[in-house]
Every structure is written in structure tokens, then in C-alpha cells.
N, C-alpha and C positions, 0 to 999 in steps of 0.2 A: 504493500500500500504506500510505503514511503516513496517508492520510485514513481508510482502513478501520480501521487500528489505533486511531486516535483515537475512532472511532465506538463501538468495543466497550468502551472503558474505562469510560464512564459506565454502560453496561449492566451491566458486572460489579459496579460499585459499588452499583447499585440492587439487584441480586440479593443481595449481601452484607447490605445493610441489611434487606431483606425477610426474610432467613433469621434475623436476629437482632433481633426486636422489642424494644421498651423493656422493661426489667426489670419483672416483675409482670404483664405482659399475657399472657393465656392464648393458647396456640398451637393448641389443639384443643378439641373439645367436652368431653372428659373433664376436661381441666385447668380449663376454665371452670366446670364443674359442681362440681369440688373446691373452687375458690375461693369459689363461691357458698355451698357448704355450710359452709365455714370462717367466712365473713362472717355467715351465719345463726346459727351457733353462738355467735359473739361477741354478737350482738344478743340471743339467747335468754338468755345468761348475765347480761347487763346488765339485761334485763327482769326476770328472776327475782330478782336482787339488789334491784331497785327495789321489787318487790312485797313482798319480805320485810320491808321497812321501813314498809309501810303499816299502817293501823289494821285491826282485825279486820273492820269493816264494809267498808272499801275492798278488802280482800283477797277478801271474799265477792263483791263486785261484779266484780272481775277474773275470778274463776272463772266467773261467769255469762257475761261477755264471751268468755272462752276457749271456752265451749261453744256460743256463738251466732254469733260473727262470721264463722266460716268461713275458707276458705283465701285469700280475697282481702283481706278487711278486717282480719283478725287481725294479719297481718304489718305492715300499715300502722299499726295501733293500737300495736303493740309499739315500732315505730320512733318514733312520736310520744311515747310515754311516756318512753323513755330520752333523748330529745332535749329533754324538758321542754315539749313543745308541747301546748296544749289542743286538745280535739276535741269532737265531738258526744257522744262516749261518756264524758265526764268523770264521775267520781263526784260526785253532788250532795249536799252536806250541807245538810239542810233548816233553814230558819228556821221554827221552830214557829208563829210568828205569821202566816205567809203560807200561802196555799193551795198545794196540790200539783197540778201539771198533768203529764200524760203525753202525749208526742208519739209516735204510731205511724205509720210510713210507710216509703217506699222511699228510694232514694239522693237523690231531690229533697228529701225531708223531712230527711234527714241534712244536706243542704247548707244548709238554712235554720235548723237548730236553734240554732246559736250566735248568729245574728242575733235570734232570738226571745228567747234568754236576755238578750242585751244590752238589748233593748227593755223587758224586764220586770224588770230588776234592781231589787231592793228591793220588788217588788210580788208576785212569784210564784216559787215553787220549780219550775223547769222541768226535768223529767226526760225522758229519751228511751228508747224500747224498745232493748234491747241487741242490735240486729240491723239489717240492711237487711231490712225486714219482707216485701218481695216480694209475692207474690200472696195471695189469700184462702185458698188451700189451706195455705200456710205459716202464715197467721194462725191458722187452726183448730188446727194442730199445736202452735203455740208460744205461744198467747195466755196460758196460765197462767203461763209463765215471764215474759212481758212485763209482766203485771199485778203479779206479785210478791205480797207479803202486806201491803203498806202501803195506807193509805186514800188514794183519789184524789178530788179535788174536781172535776176536769174531765179528760176524755180527748179529745184532738184527733187524729183518725185519718183515714187514707186508704189505699185499695187501688184500683189501676186500671191503671197502666202495665204492670205485670207480669201483669195479667189481660186484656190486650188480645186474647188468643186463647181466653180462657175463654168458653164459650157463655153468653149473657146470662142464661138461666134458672138455670144453675149459679152464676153470679156473684151474682145476687140472693139465691139461697138461702143461699149462704155468708155474705153480708153479714147476712142475718137471724140466722143462728146466732151470728155474732160480736157483733152488737148485743145479742142476748139475754144473752150472757155478760157483756158490759161493763155492761149495765144492773144486774146483780147487785152491782156495786161501789157503786151509788147515786151515781156521779159524773155530772155533766152531760156530755153527749156533743155534740161538734161534728164534723161531717163536712167534710173538705176535698175539693173537687172536684179531679180530676187535672189537672195542668198540660198544655198542648198538646204533642202530638208532631208533628214535621214529617214530610212525606212524603220519607223519605230515599232517596237514589239507590240504595243497596244493598237497599232493600226491608225493612230490619230494622224500621222504624217507619212507621206510616201514621196520618194524622190522624183518619180516620173512626172507627176502633174506640174511641178515647178519648172522642170526642163521644158515641158510642152508650152507652158505659159510664157516663159522667157522667149522662146522661139516665136510665139504668136505676137508678143509685144514688140519684138525686134522688127517684125514685118511692118507694124504700124509706125514705128519710129522712123524706119527707112523711108516710108511713104511721105512722112512729114519733114524729113531732113533733120530729125532731132538727134543730138549726140547721145551716146550710150555710155554710162559709167558701169562697166561690166564687173560688178561686185561678185557675181557668181564665180567667174573665172579667177578673179584675184584671190578670193578666200579659200577656194577648193583645195589647194595644196597644203593648207594649214589647218584643216578641220580637226585633225587628231589632237592638236594642242590648243585650238582656239574656240571650238564649239563645245557647248555643254553636252554630256553624254545623252543620247536618245532624246534630243531636244533641238528645236530650231534656233534657239538663242545662243549667245556667245558669252565667254568669260571676259574679264577686263582687258586682257591682252587682245582678244578678238575684236572688241569694240574700238580699242585704240587703233588697231590695224585698219579696220573699216573706215574709221573717222579720218585717218590720214589719207586713205585712198579717195574718199569723197572730197576732201579738201583739195587734193591735187586736180581732180576732175573739175571742180568749181573754178580754181585758178586758171586752168587751161581754157575753159569756156569763156571766162570773163576777158581773156586777152583777145 
């Protein structure tokens, strides 16, 4: 009996500890949701206080971001702002002596935006569309917002990964419409080929659709005489060290490489 008694003492102690988790840790889904709501409210309060101290132009930019970033990117943006972290969606105060360039693209484009800015510091005002621009269908819906009312010297754009399931004919037709609209800005246009997609184990991504859409897009660009920044070819030899495993996104080294490649294409086109 002595051994049996000793066996149950640790068990009782474990049960008592489990029933009394560390202070502040949620014990059920409702409590976790309440804590998250409280934390979100604090972030929102701090973000609004930050915005209230911005210039009129910066406040206007924040309103555009609030309408465009959506449920995934907007919370990230708000946390970045209150933490003082810079991001792809920073407000850009133009140097009037330098050309204005707009980057349009998906999350890969977002990833290399800051590297482009770094490479072109003192040479170009590098702006970014206020969204993860997604597929061509989203482009047609939001292009007016992305272009804004300022003058652009060059627009570097891409749609492809999010169009991997869009029929080729529809994809090309939408590109035609987007190009027609961007040409009205009188900016130089540079098309970026979509970066490679791996054949992922879960089937979310496949390599072939991206190759097919790059080929289809190249036909449209050739028709319109638009320069191509061939990011697909540039990054392909480095995928093993620069692309995240089983993913379309890249590590810091990869985004730096892409940013430098984009910056060179922009400088060449501006000449």
C-alpha cells in the first residue's frame, strides 16, 4: 500500500497544476477569443493615435490602405506601424527631382519592394500599389485606386501566380485591358514574369501553369512592345537556396536578389 500511495501523489499534483494554468493563459475558446479581442482593441487604439499625428497626405494614404489591404494584411500593417517598423506599404514622400515608379504585384512583389527601394535610393521614388494585387480580375476592379491621381514615369507590374487557374484566353484578355488603362498614364511599362512555383505535395501549387502563363503574357507584351523583366529566369538557378521549401515565397536572400534584379530593370527602362 505504501508504494500505491506514493504513486498517486505525483498524479494528484499534476492534476492540480493542470487545473490551475499560469495566470493570463486562456482556459477555453471563449476566454481566448476575449483576450484576442482585448489585444486587438489595444492595437487599434494605438494605431488610430498614430494616424492622428500624421500629415494630411499620410492620413489619406492610410485610408487607402485600410480599404485595400484586407483582413490578412491590414492587421499586420497596423502592428508594424505602432511598432515603428517599415514595410512595403510605407508612405513615400517624393523627391520632385526623381522619377516616380509604381510596383504592382502579389505577395512576391511585396516581398521585394523594400529591396528595390534600397537599391534605388536617391535615384527613384519607388511606390507600391496599396494591396496584395492578386489576380487580373482584382487588377481590373482596383486599378484606378492603385494608379491614384499622380503622374507615373514607369509602372513595373505582374499578375500570374494568382491567375494560375484562370483560362489562358481570359488571362490574356484581362492583361490587354489592364495594359490599355496603364498606357493612358503615359508611363513606361515593364512586365515582370512570374517567379517559379514548385510542385507542392498538397497540390496547392504546380509549376506548369506558371510557365504557361508566362508564355501567354510574353505574347501580349511583345504585341504591345512592353519590356520584360524576366524574374523567372533570373531566380531559377537559385531556388534551392532562395525559395522557401514547398512554397512560392522566398527567404530574405531571395527577396534581396529579386529586388536588385527589379531595380536594374527599372534603371534600364528609365534610361
